Steps between C-alpha positions, in 0.01 A plus 500: 500500500418394856569150629530315830526142628242371746364192672136393506365490856129405468172579333261743667214732412427873507184705454493756219316836501168340403522241779586206273747236619818492291745206530860615544841336539723621782862528385805581711696713252847632571716650619721396210859613443681569172786249475639569155451754224561358151579723203525464124873574510588215737228231477336592169161604647356730766360334813478525878551195720308522828487274806227416752523324841856525633664168597617525861705177522825576321597130477209444256659736244740357242802681357320596179225678697724704734378858505152397385372345823131494404263208470316635195697678228323628188614707204280766341577659164496880493495764230802727490293815566333365817583646838758242596579388851854444615652191664387480864185708452180372660174438312180531708126475439485879542574527125155350424157659551160343569321458166817441295486221240773238549621176342549214745711191426522198728496121525170312501421232757638160410225235470722200428416231243140551380277320254351641180166596661657734756801615297331579167126492578416181306146372556584140579310192379150366548405369841269240340463309170760240586767741624675373810792659687560760229290799604795744513724358225591718202393247236668455162830684450545445128398322177599172337730684271767652562516246789661736751384778727518844337726749683323750721210267588330603825557220746532447876811649659636747751278800558580840648829634638557721197560870455179698457478870407182707554486850351302813589422421863396799709669579831215520751688636802857561616611463862861621530554332838 
């Protein structure tokens, strides 16, 4: 299994073979370094811990993080038969090819506190027929009985800033520089 940690740079566009414009995301991926190799005998499972973006200011590193001076540290589970890297090995984008299918996980943009119309796509209320100052309210949130709001009701609240995973994305191009 191939894996790497990266950072989103920006959105851009490329032209495919037919001349169509394809939107792409530019990602600065790697180099990552293997920090720890976990095994079934010691930790109870097989995994590799890798780090990305080395911290240069040593005073920002606490005692518990000595030896793992990286800003982003992530653990990936591995199967025992995989070609395993050793501690200190480097992981580059050269392991990937253009056209490979990948799974990308990241954090969505935080939108702050949002109402029901933006957060859940509610339609809002009438603009006429006696309605005043309630165009974007969510309306009734329950019945007379049981006289409380049922758990899980879609209501206004914080939106975004959550982990999102998108599967089967195609790598359009790799620039090793």
